[in-house]
C-alpha positions as CSV (number, residue, x, y, z in Angstrom):
1,X,0.0,0.0,0.0
2,X,1.3,3.4,-1.0
3,X,0.8,6.8,0.7
4,X,-0.8,9.7,-1.1
5,X,1.5,12.2,0.5
6,X,4.8,10.5,-0.4
7,X,3.9,8.8,-3.8
8,X,5.4,10.2,-7.0
9,X,2.5,10.9,-9.3
10,X,4.6,12.4,-12.1
11,X,3.2,11.5,-15.5
12,X,1.0,8.8,-13.9
13,X,-2.7,8.2,-14.6
14,X,-4.5,7.7,-11.4
15,X,-8.0,6.2,-11.4
16,X,-9.8,7.3,-8.2
17,X,-13.0,5.8,-6.9
18,X,-15.0,8.7,-5.5
19,X,-18.4,8.9,-4.0
20,X,-20.3,11.4,-6.2
21,X,-23.7,9.9,-5.3
22,X,-25.1,13.4,-4.8
23,X,-28.8,14.6,-4.9
24,X,-30.0,16.3,-8.0
25,X,-33.2,18.4,-8.5
26,X,-35.5,18.1,-11.5
27,X,-33.2,20.4,-13.5
28,X,-30.3,18.0,-12.8
29,X,-28.6,20.6,-10.5
30,X,-26.7,19.4,-7.4
31,X,-28.6,20.3,-4.3
32,X,-26.0,19.1,-1.8
33,X,-22.3,19.2,-2.9
34,X,-20.8,17.9,0.3
35,X,-19.4,14.7,-1.2
36,X,-17.9,16.5,-4.2
37,X,-16.3,19.2,-1.9
38,X,-14.8,16.4,0.3
39,X,-13.1,14.8,-2.7
40,X,-11.4,17.9,-4.1
41,X,-8.3,17.8,-1.9
42,X,-7.4,14.3,-3.0
43,X,-7.9,15.1,-6.7
44,X,-5.9,18.4,-6.4
45,X,-3.1,16.6,-4.7
46,X,-2.6,14.2,-7.7
47,X,-2.9,17.1,-10.2
48,X,-0.4,19.3,-8.3
49,X,2.0,16.4,-8.1
50,X,2.2,16.0,-11.9
51,X,-0.5,13.3,-12.4
52,X,-3.6,13.0,-14.4
53,X,-6.9,11.9,-12.8
54,X,-9.6,9.5,-14.0
55,X,-12.7,9.7,-11.7
56,X,-15.3,6.9,-11.4
57,X,-18.4,6.8,-9.3
58,X,-22.0,5.6,-9.1
59,X,-25.0,7.9,-9.0
60,X,-28.4,6.7,-7.8
61,X,-29.7,3.2,-8.4
62,X,-30.3,2.7,-12.1
63,X,-32.2,-0.5,-12.8
64,X,-31.6,-1.4,-16.4
65,X,-28.6,0.2,-17.9
66,X,-28.1,3.9,-18.8
67,X,-30.7,6.4,-17.7
68,X,-30.2,10.1,-18.4
69,X,-31.3,11.2,-14.9
70,X,-28.5,9.1,-13.4
71,X,-25.7,10.4,-15.8
72,X,-22.6,11.7,-14.1
73,X,-22.4,14.2,-17.0
74,X,-24.7,16.5,-14.9
75,X,-21.8,17.0,-12.4
76,X,-19.3,18.3,-15.0
77,X,-20.1,22.1,-14.6
78,X,-19.8,22.0,-10.8
79,X,-16.8,19.7,-10.7
80,X,-14.9,21.8,-13.3
81,X,-15.7,25.0,-11.3
82,X,-14.4,23.4,-8.0
83,X,-11.2,22.0,-9.5
84,X,-10.4,25.0,-11.8
85,X,-9.9,22.7,-14.8
86,X,-12.2,21.7,-17.7
87,X,-13.2,18.2,-16.7
88,X,-13.5,15.8,-19.7
89,X,-16.3,13.2,-19.8
90,X,-16.5,9.7,-21.2
91,X,-20.0,8.5,-22.1
92,X,-19.2,5.0,-20.9
93,X,-16.9,3.7,-18.1
94,X,-15.2,0.8,-20.0
95,X,-16.1,1.4,-23.7
96,X,-14.0,2.7,-26.6
97,X,-14.5,6.4,-25.6
98,X,-13.2,5.7,-22.0
99,X,-10.2,3.9,-23.4
100,X,-9.4,6.6,-26.0
101,X,-9.9,9.5,-23.6
102,X,-7.8,7.8,-20.9
103,X,-5.0,7.3,-23.4
104,X,-5.0,10.9,-24.5
105,X,-5.0,12.3,-20.9
106,X,-2.0,14.2,-19.9
107,X,-0.7,15.6,-16.6
108,X,-3.0,18.1,-14.9
109,X,-6.1,16.8,-16.8
110,X,-9.2,15.2,-15.3
111,X,-11.6,12.7,-17.0
112,X,-14.9,11.7,-15.4
113,X,-16.3,8.3,-16.5
114,X,-20.0,7.6,-16.9
115,X,-22.0,6.0,-14.0
116,X,-20.4,2.6,-13.0
117,X,-23.8,1.2,-12.1
118,X,-25.0,1.4,-15.7
119,X,-23.3,-2.0,-15.6
120,X,-24.7,-4.8,-13.3
121,X,-21.1,-6.1,-13.3
122,X,-20.2,-3.3,-10.9
123,X,-22.3,-4.4,-8.0
124,X,-21.7,-8.1,-8.7
125,X,-17.9,-7.5,-8.2
126,X,-17.2,-8.8,-11.7
127,X,-13.5,-9.4,-12.3
128,X,-13.5,-8.8,-16.1
129,X,-15.3,-5.5,-15.5
130,X,-12.8,-4.5,-12.8
131,X,-9.9,-5.4,-15.1
132,X,-11.2,-3.1,-17.9
133,X,-11.4,-0.2,-15.4
134,X,-7.9,-1.0,-14.2
135,X,-6.5,-1.0,-17.7
136,X,-7.3,2.7,-18.0
137,X,-4.7,3.8,-15.4
138,X,-1.3,3.2,-13.7
139,X,-2.4,3.8,-10.1
140,X,-5.6,3.0,-8.2
141,X,-6.9,5.1,-5.3
142,X,-10.0,4.6,-3.3
143,X,-11.5,7.7,-1.7
144,X,-15.1,6.5,-1.4
145,X,-15.5,5.5,2.2
146,X,-19.3,5.5,1.9
147,X,-19.1,2.5,-0.4
148,X,-16.1,0.7,1.3
149,X,-18.4,-1.9,2.9
150,X,-19.4,-3.2,-0.5
151,X,-17.3,-5.7,-2.4
152,X,-18.0,-4.0,-5.7
153,X,-15.8,-4.1,-8.8
154,X,-14.6,-0.5,-8.4
155,X,-14.2,-0.5,-4.6
156,X,-12.5,-3.8,-3.9
157,X,-11.9,-6.1,-7.0
158,X,-10.0,-3.5,-9.0
159,X,-7.3,-3.3,-6.4
160,X,-6.2,-6.8,-7.3
161,X,-4.8,-5.4,-10.6
162,X,-2.6,-2.9,-8.7
163,X,-0.5,-5.1,-6.4
164,X,1.8,-2.2,-5.5
165,X,0.4,1.1,-6.9
166,X,-2.8,1.4,-4.7
167,X,-3.6,3.7,-1.9
168,X,-6.3,5.6,0.1
169,X,-7.3,9.1,-0.8
170,X,-7.7,11.7,2.0
171,X,-11.3,10.9,2.8
172,X,-10.6,7.2,3.3
173,X,-7.5,7.9,5.3
174,X,-9.3,10.4,7.5
175,X,-12.3,8.2,8.1
176,X,-10.2,5.3,9.2
177,X,-7.9,7.4,11.4
178,X,-10.8,9.2,13.1
179,X,-12.9,6.1,13.8
180,X,-9.8,4.4,15.2
181,X,-9.4,7.4,17.6
182,X,-12.6,6.1,19.2
183,X,-12.5,2.3,18.9
184,X,-8.8,1.7,19.3
185,X,-7.1,4.8,20.7
186,X,-9.9,6.6,22.7
187,X,-8.8,8.6,25.7
188,X,-11.0,7.7,28.8
189,X,-13.7,8.2,29.8
190,X,-15.2,7.2,26.4
191,X,-18.9,7.8,25.8
192,X,-21.0,6.3,23.0
193,X,-24.3,8.0,22.4
194,X,-26.6,5.6,20.4
195,X,-30.0,6.7,19.3
196,X,-32.4,6.3,16.4
197,X,-35.6,4.4,15.9
198,X,-34.7,0.8,16.2
199,X,-32.5,-1.5,18.3
200,X,-32.2,-3.9,15.3
201,X,-30.0,-1.5,13.4
202,X,-27.7,-0.7,16.3
203,X,-27.4,-3.8,18.5
204,X,-24.2,-5.0,16.8
205,X,-22.6,-1.6,17.4
206,X,-23.7,-1.6,21.1
207,X,-22.3,-5.1,21.7
208,X,-19.0,-4.3,19.9
209,X,-18.6,-1.1,21.9
210,X,-19.2,-2.6,25.4
211,X,-15.6,-3.7,25.9
212,X,-14.3,-0.4,24.5
213,X,-16.2,2.4,26.2
214,X,-17.1,3.6,29.7
215,X,-20.6,4.9,29.0
216,X,-23.3,4.0,26.6
217,X,-26.2,6.5,26.3
218,X,-29.4,5.3,24.7
219,X,-32.0,7.6,23.2
220,X,-34.5,7.7,20.4
221,X,-37.3,5.3,19.7
222,X,-35.0,2.4,20.4
223,X,-34.9,3.3,24.1
224,X,-38.4,1.9,24.7
225,X,-37.3,-1.7,23.8
226,X,-34.7,-1.3,26.6
227,X,-37.2,0.2,29.0
228,X,-39.7,-2.6,28.3
229,X,-36.8,-5.1,28.9
230,X,-36.5,-3.5,32.3
231,X,-40.2,-4.0,33.0
232,X,-41.4,-0.5,32.2
233,X,-44.7,0.6,30.8
234,X,-44.2,2.4,27.5
235,X,-47.8,3.1,26.3
236,X,-48.0,3.3,22.5
237,X,-44.2,4.0,22.1
238,X,-42.2,2.2,19.4
239,X,-41.0,-1.2,20.5
240,X,-39.3,-4.3,18.9
241,X,-40.9,-7.1,20.9
242,X,-38.6,-9.7,19.3
243,X,-35.5,-7.8,20.6
244,X,-36.5,-7.4,24.2
245,X,-34.3,-10.3,25.3
246,X,-31.4,-9.1,23.1
247,X,-31.7,-5.7,24.8
248,X,-31.7,-7.3,28.2
249,X,-28.6,-9.3,27.3
250,X,-26.7,-6.2,26.1
251,X,-27.5,-4.4,29.4
252,X,-26.3,-7.5,31.4
253,X,-23.1,-7.7,29.3
254,X,-22.5,-3.9,30.0
255,X,-22.8,-4.5,33.7
256,X,-20.4,-7.4,33.6
257,X,-17.9,-5.1,31.8
258,X,-18.4,-2.2,34.3
259,X,-19.9,-0.1,31.5
260,X,-22.5,2.4,32.6
261,X,-25.7,1.9,30.5
262,X,-27.7,5.1,30.6
263,X,-31.4,4.8,29.8
264,X,-33.7,7.9,29.7
265,X,-35.7,8.5,32.9
266,X,-38.2,10.9,31.4
267,X,-39.7,11.5,28.0
268,X,-41.7,14.0,26.0
269,X,-44.9,12.1,25.2
270,X,-47.5,12.8,22.5
271,X,-51.0,11.5,21.9
272,X,-50.1,11.0,18.2
273,X,-47.1,11.1,15.8
274,X,-47.5,14.7,14.8
275,X,-45.7,17.9,15.6
276,X,-49.0,19.5,16.6
277,X,-50.0,16.6,18.9
278,X,-50.9,17.2,22.6
279,X,-47.8,16.6,24.7
280,X,-46.8,16.0,28.3
281,X,-43.6,15.0,30.2
282,X,-43.8,11.4,31.5
283,X,-41.6,9.1,33.5
284,X,-40.2,7.1,30.7
285,X,-41.0,3.9,32.6
286,X,-44.6,4.9,33.2
287,X,-46.0,6.1,29.9
288,X,-49.9,6.0,29.9
289,X,-51.8,4.0,27.3
290,X,-52.6,6.0,24.2
291,X,-49.4,8.1,24.6
292,X,-46.0,7.6,22.9
293,X,-42.5,8.9,23.7
294,X,-41.1,11.0,20.9
295,X,-38.1,12.7,22.7
296,X,-36.0,12.4,25.9
297,X,-37.2,14.7,28.7
298,X,-35.4,17.6,30.4
299,X,-34.2,15.5,33.4
300,X,-32.6,13.0,31.0
301,X,-31.2,15.8,28.9
302,X,-29.4,17.3,31.9
303,X,-28.1,13.9,33.0
304,X,-26.8,13.1,29.5
305,X,-25.2,16.6,29.2
306,X,-23.3,16.0,32.5
307,X,-22.0,12.6,31.2
308,X,-21.0,14.0,27.8
309,X,-19.2,17.1,29.2
310,X,-17.2,14.8,31.6
311,X,-16.0,12.6,28.6
312,X,-12.7,12.8,26.8
313,X,-13.8,10.7,23.7
314,X,-17.4,10.9,22.3
315,X,-19.1,8.9,19.5
316,X,-22.6,10.0,18.5
317,X,-24.7,7.9,16.2
318,X,-28.5,8.5,16.1
319,X,-30.8,11.3,17.4
320,X,-32.5,11.4,20.8
321,X,-36.0,11.9,19.4
322,X,-38.0,12.8,16.3
323,X,-35.8,15.9,15.7
324,X,-37.3,16.6,12.3
325,X,-40.4,17.8,14.2
326,X,-39.5,21.0,16.2
327,X,-41.6,20.0,19.2
328,X,-39.5,16.8,19.7
329,X,-36.1,18.1,18.8
330,X,-34.9,19.5,22.2
331,X,-33.2,16.4,23.4
332,X,-31.2,16.1,20.2
333,X,-30.3,19.8,20.3
334,X,-29.2,19.5,23.9
335,X,-26.9,16.5,23.2
336,X,-25.5,18.2,20.1
337,X,-24.6,21.3,22.1
338,X,-23.1,19.2,24.9
339,X,-20.8,17.4,22.4
340,X,-19.7,20.8,21.0
341,X,-19.0,22.1,24.5
342,X,-17.0,19.0,25.4
343,X,-15.0,19.4,22.2
344,X,-14.2,23.0,23.0
345,X,-12.7,21.8,26.3
346,X,-10.5,19.3,24.5
347,X,-12.6,16.1,24.0
348,X,-12.4,14.2,20.7
349,X,-15.9,13.9,19.1
350,X,-16.9,11.7,16.2
351,X,-20.4,12.2,14.6
352,X,-21.5,9.5,12.2
353,X,-24.7,8.1,10.6
354,X,-27.1,9.9,8.4
355,X,-29.5,11.3,11.0
356,X,-26.7,12.4,13.4
357,X,-24.9,14.2,10.6
358,X,-28.2,15.8,9.4
359,X,-28.8,17.0,13.0
360,X,-25.3,18.4,13.6
361,X,-25.6,20.2,10.2
362,X,-29.2,21.4,11.0
363,X,-28.0,23.0,14.3
364,X,-24.9,24.4,12.5
365,X,-22.5,22.7,14.8
366,X,-20.5,20.7,12.3
367,X,-17.5,23.0,12.8
368,X,-17.7,22.6,16.6
369,X,-17.0,18.9,16.7
370,X,-13.8,17.0,15.9
371,X,-14.9,14.9,12.9
372,X,-18.1,14.3,10.9
373,X,-18.1,11.0,9.1
374,X,-19.4,10.8,5.6
375,X,-19.4,7.0,5.8
376,X,-23.0,6.1,6.9
377,X,-23.3,2.3,6.6
378,X,-19.5,1.9,6.2
379,X,-18.8,3.7,9.4
380,X,-21.3,1.6,11.3
381,X,-19.9,-1.7,10.0
382,X,-16.3,-0.5,10.8
383,X,-17.4,0.2,14.4
384,X,-19.2,-3.1,14.6
385,X,-15.8,-4.7,14.0
386,X,-16.5,-5.9,10.5
387,X,-13.9,-6.0,7.7
388,X,-14.7,-3.5,5.0
389,X,-13.8,-5.0,1.5
390,X,-12.8,-1.5,0.2
391,X,-10.3,-1.1,3.1
392,X,-9.0,-4.7,3.1
393,X,-8.4,-4.6,-0.7
394,X,-5.9,-1.6,-0.3
395,X,-4.3,-2.8,2.9
396,X,-3.5,-6.4,1.7
């Protein structure tokens, strides 16, 4: 494995797997350029070091071959503007045009290939397809952490054709480094804040973190499965009945490992799932029939704030309530601000997972925490202790 900062890119063609799966409006204009902005430093590094860049990505989920709305050609104007070069485009990723334009590419130039997922071979991890992509370049670089948990042709298989000249881009390197700051090198006390709707999506993370952290804070709809496991009354709140025993086992495992498991003691309850519902504060273990918990209450918010501000390392994945509705956002806001305050005092904070990232951005606190992961599912699987094919392919 090579290092992006020390590798000699002079007169080399570098094929970079980027994550340009960005949202487009009905005029095919980019509505959120976060992923493109994140990739710019990696691309500029290669260009400034005398290399040429071939970019490949997927966009959306095309079902049966090419579809205009999923064409990466829509990204050319914005990408050219951000890079300060006229980005070339190949109307296929492995066809004659891709081959010819790759051959003609010279130092300082950028070529964007058409959507990889116009070929089913991409998601199937097809070796012949990966080899055709590999033949376009001298060097392979993976900078798409968001797809690193998939063993696709462009994220894992292609690396086999670059036994020496393969490396991580800055996004990949930063993601791995920052996640490891929590799961491998975290300074104690370490607190993991796990929220969101369901236990089913988070139980593997919780179980993997139990022997790594000092505190686990539970919030969001998933808290009611834990509360029911403790014998509480949860009214009409969300619950996964089939995971009550699993939740109980996780709490017992935490106790055995001297990990403090913090379950909300109060909740903001509503008589229906609606921002304009009637609300009341309830003991989270004594919610009346016909009422449902949609946020943590003020007592819990203060308790969580105290734990977070006393922590040296913080991982946040999942909101405390239905923060998209203003009347049930206070718990998530309080946790977000507590993380920002702890970070100001020297704690390391990692925010990951779609809803947590959306929340930290909504409250304009993204610059007040240590690192905001772009990884989504890849970050969760990495924390769960799983091997990510896109990472393993570069490291081997």
